[in-house]
PADO-306335 format. One record per residue (C-alpha): residue in one letter; x, y, z. Coordinates in steps of 0.05 Angstrom, whole numbers, always signed. Each point is the difference from the previous one (the first is absolute). Example, Ala and Ser with C-alpha at 12.3 -4.5 7.8 and 13.67 -1.06 7.14 Angstrom:
2
> residuo:xx:yy:zz
> A:+246:-90:+156
> S:+27:+69:-13
END
This chain:
866
> residuo:xx:yy:zz
> M:-1026:-354:+18
> T:+32:+34:-60
> A:+11:+70:-25
> D:-44:+22:-58
> S:+39:-11:-65
> Q:-27:+63:-32
> S:+21:+41:+61
> I:+70:-30:-3
> E:+5:+15:-75
> R:-23:+71:+11
> L:+50:+11:+57
> R:+56:-32:-41
> D:-14:+48:-57
> L:-2:+58:+48
> Y:+66:-20:+32
> Q:+34:-9:-68
> R:-25:+68:-25
> E:+20:+36:+64
> S:+68:-35:+1
> A:+14:+18:-73
> E:-20:+73:+12
> L:+42:+2:+63
> R:+61:-24:-38
> Q:-11:+53:-54
> I:-4:+54:+53
> F:+63:-25:+33
> E:+38:-3:-65
> R:-23:+71:-14
> N:+16:+33:+68
> G:+46:-51:+35
> D:-35:+11:+67
> G:+9:-66:+36
> T:-31:+23:+66
> A:-64:+21:-35
> A:-1:-66:-40
> I:+3:-45:+62
> R:-53:+42:+36
> R:-47:-5:-60
> R:+11:-75:-9
> S:-17:-8:+74
> A:-65:+38:-11
> I:-17:-42:-60
> V:+11:-65:+38
> D:-39:+27:+60
> Q:-60:+9:-46
> I:+6:-69:-31
> V:+8:-37:+67
> R:-60:+35:+28
> Q:-42:-19:-61
> I:+23:-72:+3
> W:-18:-4:+74
> A:-69:+30:-14
> A:-11:-49:-58
> V:+20:-62:+40
> C:-37:+16:+65
> A:-72:-24:-1
> E:-56:+51:-2
> G:-5:+32:+68
> E:+56:-43:+30
> R:+48:+38:+44
> P:+51:-50:+28
> N:+44:+18:+60
> I:+60:+9:-47
> A:+39:+63:-17
> V:+40:+3:-65
> V:+64:+37:+16
> A:+55:+25:-47
> T:+69:-14:+29
> G:+73:+9:-20
> G:+12:+42:-61
> F:-74:-2:-17
> G:-15:+27:+69
> R:+50:+56:-10
> K:-32:+17:-67
> E:+66:-18:-33
> L:-24:-52:-49
> F:+52:-5:-55
> P:-20:-24:-70
> Y:+16:-74:+11
> S:+0:-4:+76
> D:-41:-51:+37
> V:-65:+23:+31
> D:+5:-15:+75
> V:-69:-10:+32
> L:-18:-21:+70
> Y:-67:-34:+13
> L:-10:+19:+73
> C:-51:-48:+31
> G:-36:+14:+65
> N:+12:-71:+26
> E:+18:-70:-21
> S:-72:-19:-17
> V:-6:+59:-48
> E:+64:-22:-34
> R:-24:-72:-5
> D:-70:+17:-24
> H:+23:+49:-54
> H:+62:-37:-24
> E:-30:-15:-68
> M:-24:+71:-10
> L:+70:+27:+14
> R:+29:-50:-50
> V:-48:+25:-53
> V:+18:+73:+14
> T:+74:-16:-8
> Q:-12:-40:-64
> A:-40:+58:-28
> M:+57:+48:+14
> W:+47:-46:-40
> D:-52:-7:-56
> V:-3:+76:-6
> G:+76:+3:-6
> L:+22:+17:+70
> R:+58:-38:+32
> A:-37:-11:+65
> S:+41:-18:+61
> P:-53:-13:+54
> A:+7:-16:+74
> T:-57:-22:+45
> R:+4:+13:+75
> T:-49:+4:+57
> Y:-1:+62:+43
> K:+32:-40:+56
> E:+57:-26:-44
> C:+20:+72:-17
> D:+13:+14:+74
> K:+68:-34:+4
> V:+70:+7:-29
> D:+30:-61:-33
> P:+76:+10:-7
> D:+0:-51:-57
> N:-53:+40:-37
> L:+14:+72:+18
> E:-19:+20:-70
> F:-74:-9:+17
> T:+3:+46:+61
> I:+39:+51:-40
> S:-51:-3:-56
> L:-53:+22:+50
> L:+39:+65:+10
> D:-20:+17:-72
> R:-73:-17:-2
> R:-63:+32:-27
> F:-73:-19:+3
> L:-28:-21:-67
> T:-68:-31:+11
> G:-39:-47:+44
> D:-10:+8:+75
> Q:+25:+70:+16
> A:-15:-6:+74
> L:+47:-61:+4
> Y:+54:+40:-36
> K:-9:+59:+48
> R:+13:-48:+59
> L:+63:-23:-34
> E:+25:+70:-12
> S:-20:+35:+64
> E:+7:-57:+51
> L:+41:-60:-22
> L:+57:+33:-39
> P:+17:+54:+52
> S:-2:-52:+56
> L:+43:-49:-41
> A:+51:+53:-19
> M:+9:+25:+72
> R:+1:-69:+31
> D:+48:-32:-49
> W:+36:+63:-22
> D:+69:-26:+18
> A:-9:-67:-36
> I:-27:+34:-63
> V:+54:+52:-8
> Q:+57:-46:+19
> N:-22:-53:-51
> L:-11:+54:-51
> A:+70:+28:+11
> E:+31:-69:-4
> M:-35:-14:-66
> A:+26:+66:-26
> R:+71:-15:+22
> K:-1:-68:-34
> R:-27:+31:-64
> H:+53:+55:+1
> A:+55:-52:+13
> K:-25:-41:-59
> Y:+14:+61:-45
> G:+66:+17:+33
> N:-28:+57:+42
> T:+9:+47:-58
> I:-45:+36:-49
> F:+53:-5:-54
> H:-18:-58:-45
> L:+12:-2:-75
> E:-70:-28:-12
> P:-40:+15:+64
> N:-67:-29:+20
> I:-37:+64:+14
> K:-48:-35:+47
> E:+46:-43:+43
> C:+69:+33:-4
> P:+22:+49:+55
> G:-32:+67:-15
> G:-57:-32:-39
> M:-75:-3:+11
> R:+6:-50:+56
> D:+43:+48:+40
> Y:-50:+56:-12
> Q:-54:-44:+28
> L:+45:-21:+58
> A:+8:+74:+18
> Q:-76:+9:-3
> W:-12:-59:+45
> L:+52:+20:+52
> T:-25:+72:+0
> L:-71:-25:+11
> L:+20:-49:+55
> S:+41:+54:+35
> S:-61:+45:+0
> V:-42:-56:+30
> Q:+50:-10:+56
> T:+6:+74:+14
> E:-74:+20:-5
> K:-27:-66:+28
> T:-53:+1:-54
> W:-7:-14:-74
> P:+13:+62:-41
> K:-56:+28:-42
> P:+5:-11:-75
> T:+37:+57:-35
> T:+31:+8:-68
> N:+41:-57:-28
> S:+64:+33:+24
> M:+40:-23:+59
> W:+31:+69:+9
> G:-62:+42:-11
> T:+29:+44:-55
> H:+23:-15:-71
> D:+74:+3:+18
> E:+60:-34:-31
> R:-22:-68:+24
> E:-68:+7:-32
> Q:+35:+23:-63
> A:+42:-63:+4
> F:-63:-41:+5
> D:-29:+35:-61
> F:+62:-17:-40
> L:+0:-73:+21
> A:-74:-6:-13
> S:+10:+25:-71
> A:+59:-46:-11
> R:-37:-61:+27
> C:-62:+15:-43
> F:+46:+5:-60
> L:+32:-67:+16
> H:-67:-34:+8
> Y:-27:+26:-66
> R:+66:-14:-35
> N:+5:-72:+24
> R:-75:-15:+4
> R:+9:-31:+69
> D:+20:+17:+71
> D:+73:+6:-17
> N:+37:+54:+40
> T:+72:-10:-25
> L:+29:+61:-32
> D:+47:-34:-49
> W:+47:+36:-48
> H:-48:+2:-59
> A:-57:+23:+44
> Q:+44:+56:+26
> D:+13:+22:-72
> E:-74:+0:-17
> A:-20:+35:+65
> A:+51:+54:-13
> A:-23:+8:-72
> E:-71:+12:+26
> S:+23:+42:+60
> I:-40:-44:+47
> G:-9:+34:+67
> L:+33:+64:-22
> E:-35:+67:-1
> T:+23:+17:-70
> R:-23:-45:-58
> G:+43:-22:-57
> S:+61:-44:-4
> A:+50:+0:+59
> D:+70:-28:+6
> P:-3:-69:+33
> A:+56:+18:+48
> Y:-37:+62:+21
> W:-64:-39:+9
> M:+34:-52:+44
> R:+32:+56:+38
> T:-70:+25:+16
> Y:-20:-70:+22
> Y:+59:-7:+47
> R:-14:+68:+32
> H:-72:-19:+14
> A:+20:-69:+25
> R:+51:+30:+47
> T:-53:+46:+29
> I:-47:-58:+15
> F:+54:-48:+24
> R:+30:+50:+48
> R:-67:+14:+33
> A:-18:-73:+5
> V:+67:-18:+32
> L:-5:+58:+49
> L:-69:-23:+22
> V:+25:-72:+9
> D:+62:+22:+38
> D:-42:+45:+45
> L:-41:-59:+25
> P:+14:-15:+73
> P:+32:-67:+17
> A:-49:-58:+4
> R:-35:-10:+67
> R:+33:+61:+33
> S:-24:+4:+71
> F:-34:+61:+30
> Y:+57:+5:+50
> K:+54:-1:-53
> Q:-36:+54:-38
> F:+20:+50:+53
> R:+72:-25:+5
> R:+19:+20:-71
> K:+62:+42:+7
> R:+7:+66:-36
> T:+70:+27:-13
> P:+4:+73:-22
> I:+46:+17:-58
> A:+44:+57:+24
> G:-14:+68:-31
> T:-64:-22:-35
> D:-73:-13:+14
> F:+9:-73:-21
> F:+2:-59:+47
> L:+18:-74:-9
> E:-51:-53:+19
> N:+4:-73:-18
> G:+52:+13:-54
> R:-43:+54:-34
> L:+12:+75:-1
> D:-63:+41:+14
> L:-18:+72:+13
> D:-27:+26:+65
> T:-74:+17:-12
> S:+7:+60:+47
> S:+53:+32:-45
> G:-18:+55:-49
> M:-20:-14:-72
> E:+66:+24:-29
> I:+62:-44:+0
> D:+70:+29:+2
> G:+42:-17:-61
> D:+63:-11:+41
> A:-37:-49:+45
> I:-24:-39:-61
> L:+72:-9:-24
> R:+23:-23:+69
> V:-57:-51:+3
> F:+20:-29:-68
> G:+72:-6:+24
> N:-26:-38:+60
> M:-39:-46:-47
> A:+62:-14:-43
> N:+42:-19:+60
> N:-52:-43:+36
> G:-49:-25:-52
> Y:-62:+32:+32
> K:-64:+13:-38
> L:-48:+58:+1
> S:-70:-8:+25
> Q:-59:+14:-45
> N:-15:+63:+40
> A:+72:+25:-7
> E:-1:-12:-75
> D:-66:+36:-9
> R:+24:+60:+41
> I:+64:+4:-41
> V:-38:-1:-66
> E:-47:+54:+26
> N:+59:+44:+17
> L:+38:-8:-66
> P:-14:+72:-23
> V:+29:+27:+65
> L:+59:-48:-1
> A:+16:+21:-71
> V:+13:+70:+26
> Q:+37:-22:+63
> M:+47:-52:-30
> P:+72:+21:+13
> E:+57:+0:-50
> G:+76:+1:+4
> P:+41:-38:+51
> F:-58:-12:+48
> L:-41:-34:-54
> W:+61:-42:-21
> N:+12:-22:+72
> C:-72:-23:+5
> L:+0:-34:-68
> R:+67:-35:+11
> E:-26:-28:+66
> V:-57:-32:-39
> L:+45:-26:-55
> L:+51:-30:+48
> G:-52:-35:+44
> P:-8:-75:-8
> Y:-74:+10:-15
> A:+12:+55:-51
> A:-41:-33:-55
> H:-61:-9:+45
> T:+5:+72:+22
> L:+9:+27:-70
> R:-61:-39:-24
> T:-41:+32:+55
> M:+26:+69:-15
> H:-14:-11:-74
> A:-71:-25:+12
> L:-15:+61:+43
> G:+30:+50:-48
> I:+57:+20:+48
> L:+56:-27:-44
> E:-23:+43:-58
> L:+0:+61:+45
> L:+73:-13:+16
> I:+20:-24:-69
> P:-50:+23:-53
> E:+43:-33:-53
> F:-22:-68:+26
> H:-73:+13:-20
> G:+14:-16:-73
> I:+12:-74:+15
> D:-60:-8:+46
> S:-33:-66:-23
> L:+38:+5:-66
> V:-5:-66:-38
> I:+55:-32:-42
> R:-41:-43:-47
> D:+41:-62:-12
> S:-3:-70:+29
> Y:+68:+9:+35
> H:-15:+59:+47
> R:-50:-21:+53
> Y:-7:+65:+38
> T:-17:+72:-14
> V:+61:+47:+0
> D:-14:+29:+69
> E:-10:-68:+32
> H:+62:-26:-35
> T:+39:+58:+30
> F:-23:-17:+70
> L:+18:-73:-11
> V:+70:+20:-22
> I:+10:+38:+65
> N:-29:-58:+40
> N:+46:-50:-35
> V:+62:+39:+22
> H:-24:+7:+72
> A:-17:-75:+1
> L:+74:-15:-9
> R:+9:+18:+73
> Q:-29:-70:+14
> P:+22:-42:-60
> H:-27:-70:-9
> H:+35:-29:-61
> D:+75:-7:-11
> W:-2:+49:-58
> E:-39:+49:+42
> K:+56:-5:+52
> R:+50:+20:-54
> F:-38:+63:-19
> A:-11:+15:+74
> T:+75:+8:+10
> L:-3:+62:-45
> L:-53:+36:+39
> P:+44:+23:+58
> E:+52:+24:-50
> I:-47:+51:-32
> E:+31:+67:+19
> R:-64:+42:-5
> P:-60:-47:+7
> D:-47:+59:+6
> L:+20:+24:-69
> F:-4:-71:-26
> F:-71:-9:+24
> L:-20:+68:-29
> A:+27:-24:-67
> L:-42:-63:+6
> L:-62:+42:+14
> M:+12:+44:-61
> H:+31:-49:-49
> D:-63:-14:-41
> T:-36:+66:+5
> G:+21:+15:-71
> K:-47:-55:-25
> A:-57:+49:+10
> R:+22:+37:-63
> R:-5:-66:-38
> T:+48:+23:-55
> G:+75:-6:-7
> D:+51:-24:+51
> H:-37:-4:+67
> A:+66:-1:+39
> T:+20:+67:-29
> Q:-69:+29:+12
> S:+0:-26:+72
> V:+64:+40:+11
> E:-33:+62:-29
> L:-60:-8:+46
> S:+47:-9:+60
> E:+32:+68:-10
> S:-59:+37:+31
> V:+2:-48:+59
> F:+74:+16:+10
> A:-17:+74:+1
> R:-55:-7:+52
> L:+43:-43:+44
> E:+59:+49:-9
> F:+50:-54:-19
> D:+72:+18:-12
> P:+32:-15:-69
> E:+33:-65:+24
> E:-66:-27:+28
> R:-36:+17:-65
> E:+52:-34:-43
> T:-1:-63:+43
> V:-75:-9:-10
> R:+3:+20:-73
> R:+51:-53:-16
> I:-39:-55:+35
> I:-63:+17:-38
> R:+35:+13:-67
> N:+37:-67:+2
> H:-53:-44:+32
> L:-12:-40:-63
> E:+74:-11:-17
> L:+10:-64:+39
> S:-65:-31:-27
> L:+23:+16:-71
> A:+69:-29:+14
> L:-33:-66:+21
> R:-21:-9:-72
> R:+73:-7:-19
> D:+51:-52:+19
> I:+14:+26:+70
> F:+66:-37:+2
> A:+26:+33:-63
> P:+52:+53:+17
> E:-32:+48:-50
> T:-67:-5:+36
> V:+31:+10:+68
> R:+45:+57:-23
> T:-57:+37:-35
> F:-46:-7:+60
> A:+53:+19:+51
> D:+21:+61:-41
> K:-72:+26:+2
> I:-6:-10:+75
> G:+68:+28:+18
> S:+5:-14:+75
> H:-10:-54:+53
> A:-51:+42:+37
> Q:-44:+7:-62
> L:+10:-73:-18
> K:-25:-25:+68
> M:-61:+44:-2
> L:-15:-19:-72
> T:+7:-74:+16
> L:-49:+4:+57
> M:-47:+42:-42
> T:+0:-49:-58
> Y:-12:-59:+47
> A:-59:+36:+33
> D:-26:+28:-66
> I:-4:-67:-37
> K:-30:-34:+62
> A:-54:+53:+2
> V:-22:-11:-73
> A:-39:-64:+16
> P:+2:-54:+54
> D:+42:-47:-43
> A:+40:+51:-39
> L:+64:-7:+41
> T:+21:-72:-9
> P:+61:-27:+38
> W:+33:-2:-69
> K:-9:+74:-10
> A:+20:+16:+71
> E:+64:-40:-11
> N:+14:+38:-65
> I:-10:+67:+35
> W:+49:-21:+53
> Q:+51:-26:-50
> L:-3:+64:-40
> Y:+9:+40:+64
> I:+62:-42:+17
> G:+27:+8:-71
> A:-10:+75:+0
> S:+28:+6:+70
> N:+62:-38:-23
> F:+6:+44:-61
> L:-3:+62:+43
> D:+57:-31:+39
> R:+35:-13:-66
> S:-6:-76:+6
> V:-37:-32:-59
> D:-6:-74:-18
> E:+22:-25:-68
> V:-53:-16:-52
> R:+17:-74:-6
> Y:+24:-49:+52
> H:+71:-25:-4
> A:+25:-50:+51
> D:+69:+30:+3
> A:-27:+69:+15
> D:-51:-23:+52
> P:+22:-66:+33
> A:-45:+13:+60
> A:-64:-16:-38
> L:+31:-63:-27
> S:+20:-22:+70
> R:-70:+10:+29
> I:-31:-45:-53
> L:+58:-49:-1
> A:-15:-15:+73
> L:-64:-33:-24
> V:+34:-41:-55
> P:+72:-8:+25
> D:+18:-55:-50
> R:-19:+39:-64
> A:+45:+61:+3
> L:+22:+1:-73
> E:-69:-13:-29
> L:-31:+53:+46
> R:+52:+50:-21
> H:-18:-12:-74
> F:-75:+6:+15
> L:+7:+67:+36
> E:+49:+31:-49
> G:-31:+57:-39
> L:-68:+0:+35
> P:-25:+71:+14
> Q:+12:+26:+71
> R:-75:+9:+3
> Y:-8:-76:+0
> L:+46:-11:+59
> Q:-28:+57:+41
> T:-73:-21:-9
> R:+9:-75:+13
> Q:+15:-35:+65
> P:+60:-47:+0
> D:-46:-60:+5
> Q:-39:+22:-61
> I:+65:+8:-39
> R:+20:-70:+22
> K:-64:-28:-27
> H:+9:+36:-66
> F:+71:-25:-4
> Q:-23:-72:+11
> L:-51:+8:-55
> A:+55:+24:-47
> M:+40:-62:+17
> N:-59:-43:-22
> L:-7:+32:-69
> P:+35:-58:-37
> Q:-57:-46:+23
> E:-58:+49:-14
> P:+10:+64:-40
> A:-55:+37:+38
> Q:+9:+1:+76
> L:-57:+29:+41
> L:-11:+22:+71
> F:-73:+13:+20
> R:-26:+30:+65
> T:-54:+44:+29
> V:+22:+69:+25
> R:-48:+48:+36
> Q:-64:-23:-36
> L:+38:-2:-67
> N:+30:-58:-37
> E:+73:+4:-19
> I:+36:-42:-52
> T:+75:+5:-13
> L:+29:-27:-65
> V:+74:-19:-7
> A:+19:-18:-72
> A:+50:+14:-55
> D:-18:+65:-34
> R:-30:+0:-69
> P:-42:+48:-43
> L:-73:+7:+22
> L:+12:-35:+66
> F:-28:+56:+43
> A:-58:+8:-48
> D:-16:-74:+1
> M:+1:-2:+76
> A:-48:+59:+3
> G:-43:-34:-53
> V:-8:-64:+40
> L:-24:+39:+61
> S:-48:+38:-44
> A:-26:-64:-32
> W:-16:-26:+70
> G:-39:+64:+16
> M:+52:+26:+49
> N:+11:+75:+10
> I:+74:+20:+5
> V:+10:+50:+56
> K:+76:+2:+6
> A:+57:-29:-40
> D:+74:+7:-7
> A:+51:-33:-44
> F:+75:-10:+9
> S:+56:-36:-37
> N:+71:-18:+18
> S:+64:-2:-41
> A:-14:-72:-20
> N:-67:+21:-32
> V:-42:-34:+54
> I:-62:+39:+16
> V:-38:+6:+66
> D:-70:+27:-14
> T:-50:+9:+57
> F:-74:+15:-10
> Q:-50:+17:+55
> F:-71:-8:-23
> S:-71:-2:+25
> D:-49:-55:-16
> P:-66:+37:-14
> F:-40:-63:-12
> Q:+33:-39:+58
> T:+19:-55:-49
> L:+59:-23:+43
> A:-30:+16:+68
> L:-64:-39:-11
> N:+34:-57:-39
> P:+66:-18:+33
> S:+10:-57:-48
> E:+3:+51:-57
> V:+66:+28:+27
> D:+41:-58:-28
> R:-35:+6:-68
> F:+12:+75:+1
> L:+74:-8:+14
> Q:+7:-55:-53
> S:-31:+45:-52
> V:+51:+54:+18
> R:+57:-50:-8
> D:-27:-25:-67
> V:-6:+70:-30
> V:+67:+24:+27
> A:+35:-63:-25
> Q:-37:+10:-67
> R:-33:-68:+4
> V:-69:+31:-6
> P:-14:+63:-42
> L:-26:+58:+41
> E:-54:+13:-52
> T:-32:-67:+19
> L:-12:+25:+71
> L:-22:+69:-21
> S:-51:-26:-51
> S:-32:-45:+53
> R:-10:+56:+49
> S:-74:+11:+15
> R:-29:+63:-30
> S:-45:+5:+61
> R:+59:+21:+41
> R:+7:+67:-33
> Q:-2:+55:+51
> G:-60:+48:+2
> Q:+0:+72:-19
> A:+54:+40:+35
> K:-22:+50:+51
> V:+50:+53:-23
> A:+25:+7:-71
> V:+76:+0:-4
> A:+31:+32:-61
> P:+62:-40:-21
> R:+67:+36:+6
> I:+69:-21:-23
> E:+62:+37:+24
> F:+73:-11:-18
> D:+58:+19:+45
> N:+73:-5:-23
> E:+30:+40:+58
> S:-18:-40:+62
> S:+44:-60:-18
> T:+70:-6:-29
> H:-14:-66:-35
> S:-75:-3:-15
> T:-58:+39:-29
> L:-57:+6:+49
> V:-70:-9:-28
> Q:-58:+16:+46
> V:-68:-27:-21
> V:-62:+28:+34
> A:-65:-34:-20
> E:-64:-31:+25
> D:+17:-64:+38
> T:-31:-50:-48
> P:+11:-76:-4
> G:+61:-18:-42
> L:+30:+71:+2
> V:+69:-22:+24
> H:+3:-57:-49
> A:-21:+44:-59
> V:+51:+55:+18
> A:+57:-49:+11
> R:-15:-35:-66
> C:+0:+67:-35
> F:+70:+14:+27
> A:+25:-68:-24
> E:-28:+11:-69
> C:+37:+67:-2
> H:+64:-38:+17
> C:+6:+32:+69
> N:+25:-36:+61
> I:-32:+12:+68
> E:+56:+12:+50
> I:-45:+18:+59
> A:-76:+1:+5
> L:-37:+37:+55
> I:-75:-16:-2
> D:-46:+41:+45
> T:-75:+12:+6
> E:-38:+58:+31
> G:-74:-15:+2
> E:-19:-14:-73
> T:+63:+33:-28
> A:+61:-40:-19
> I:+66:+38:+5
> D:+54:-45:-29
> V:+72:+20:-10
> F:+48:-40:-44
> Y:+76:+8:-7
> L:+12:-17:-74
> T:+63:-13:-40
> S:+11:-17:-73
> V:+61:-26:-36
> N:+33:+68:+5
> G:-16:+11:+73
> K:-50:+55:+11
> L:-55:+8:-51
> T:+13:+47:-58
> G:-49:+53:-21
> A:-25:-43:-57
> E:-8:-60:+47
> E:-40:+43:+49
> Q:-47:+21:-55
> Q:-10:-73:-21
> V:-14:-22:+72
> S:-47:+58:+12
> A:-41:-14:-63
> S:-5:-75:+14
> L:-16:+11:+73
> S:-54:+51:-16
> A:-34:-50:-46
> V:+3:-54:+53
> L:-30:+45:+54
> E:-55:+24:-47
> A:-17:-73:-17
> L:-5:-17:+74
> R:-48:+58:+12
> T:-47:-22:-55
END
């Protein structure tokens, strides 16, 4: 039995013509929903014709051909599989027509359809397999295509309603568990730099999840299968249907762009989608950040509804008796009640909700972590116009808002208020950062979500886990006005909505109207202003030598008081931690704390000296001497002249190891210490200083394909250097080949000792290891600073983090006859922010020397870009 070749050729031509026309229409109007409906109709026609062509003349087997899954929903995306169920009346029908079904499937492939068939008997459909729940779920989205319509009618009107009511609990509980695992896989957040718009939270899969749960809830309530309606789970084209339309257009765009079922919205796809205004009502080019902002808003709408439906499911196997033992606790002064950890509204209450009651309920949520039910959220949204008129101002509003901000679950409550539109009623200035995207590879979250994470990070210090968290937690009780502090956190990035100029200054300007509505006194206003205005100062100071008195003095002068310093320290800790999951490394946390200590000491008029001198600080010598009691004189010489920064950032045992390496220099001129630190590799070099030493060290790492993440360099009065580099191993050269570690270290020794020219290593480096195209273009910047240090000129280099950058920059300095006193290497996403303390023969660089360095450095950075 075979399909007629001429019929297959004709159908293939038809499918190709229709597909090409469909793509042209989509590229013209961008309507993804219409495109997937039309493709479904085209495939319907082809499958029916194939079935008619394969079936013998007059043969009517007891088989129904059923569209399932996305095909059943009439949501067939350009490169999606075509899910088809061959429903057989019994086992003998399946056995007797096995070859015919194979021919039908092969014909679908020959035409150009990616057929994904399943064959089941009617009886096999009447059970739920927990290990293959997908099949049962696919039956929720089914349509009759061709074949035995009477058999299909039995499936739809008898089997499915009976199955859904009998195994309702098993179906919904397994469905919810699958959703939770999928959400956990993506971090339970919609905010991903390059989201998968099908699988990520808030994507197509969540939209379908909400459809399925809504349908199953209706089956349980009505005790019957609902009649087919429009393809909307909410009945009207509301914001969730608008979200579906946007995602449908975006997914069609990705399929056509990639010519396969690829649903990842990568950086370049975002640029192209924005340029074509995919999913937007207005055509023409759009800003990529604005386009992604639209995506996140739609994803949030879908994700929130899906999570509410999952959370509203009753506990598994809840008994009939327990159903009537559910305790309801009224919330005083409101029509709300608490049941099973969720706040709901009494159905007997009137349609309008009192604004004061809403604020009290949110305060309750912030203190106890409760959630709103789906009914409560819907009622609040329906009453937004009334609430907008009723919302109080002045001291009463501030008392309600401060209760939310001070509650341990403030971030959760603020997210809920934001999603429902309540937060914008209270603080309209916050609307500007709703789903606002910062398009770089460093910031993970939108500005509003980042703000909520900052607040959550501070509250989380009430239960610290790490030692460095315990340090910052000691400051929390010392905040004099925590309510004002949390208000500053809420407002600190609102100025980013204007997207021009200094966002800290603009955030202060936006806060002025908030102060007026809350009727703050002048002192309260100035407290919040100063926190917001200075919230970047500590982060900026971290890009300097934080142990240099000039850095500490400049920073402390700007802050001015212990009260502001403590709030700013906590804010910086929480702010950096909220940028991305791995943004706040223990190294950065330690530097924040050390700068806090240094500024606190300065405010107390107690500042450390720039360089260590044993006579001035014998305590440090004594602590380390306890580990090497027989080497007092040599240890004294080793420590003499090292920067205070070195002693304060190294444990005594680390200093002992460095000292022992220095003692071994007569035997080997390049002493190395290698270890793994928090998923990074760290190598410390102890050697006699010489020109190009730092550059050669960076060059070896680059030659081996390593990516330098952090580095610092120190020297003592005897001209012995201690350089430490932390680096990642992108190609896992050392991790996958432990034997390579010794060869790697030997190559470092050979280059440092000048036994092997660095150029030999660099020339052998594989060209295949060049990094791909950067996601975000970084324009190089070179800045000189002759004020922040009494002995050095600071040069800050901001550039794209490319292989060999540190080596090239350090070599440039050496060729300009500059000495690197201190090097501070840092990376934010794909941006390198490196600061060097340089001296020349005359001390600080002269104007002419600065011009020479600037010109040479510009040429180097331009060469690296090209």
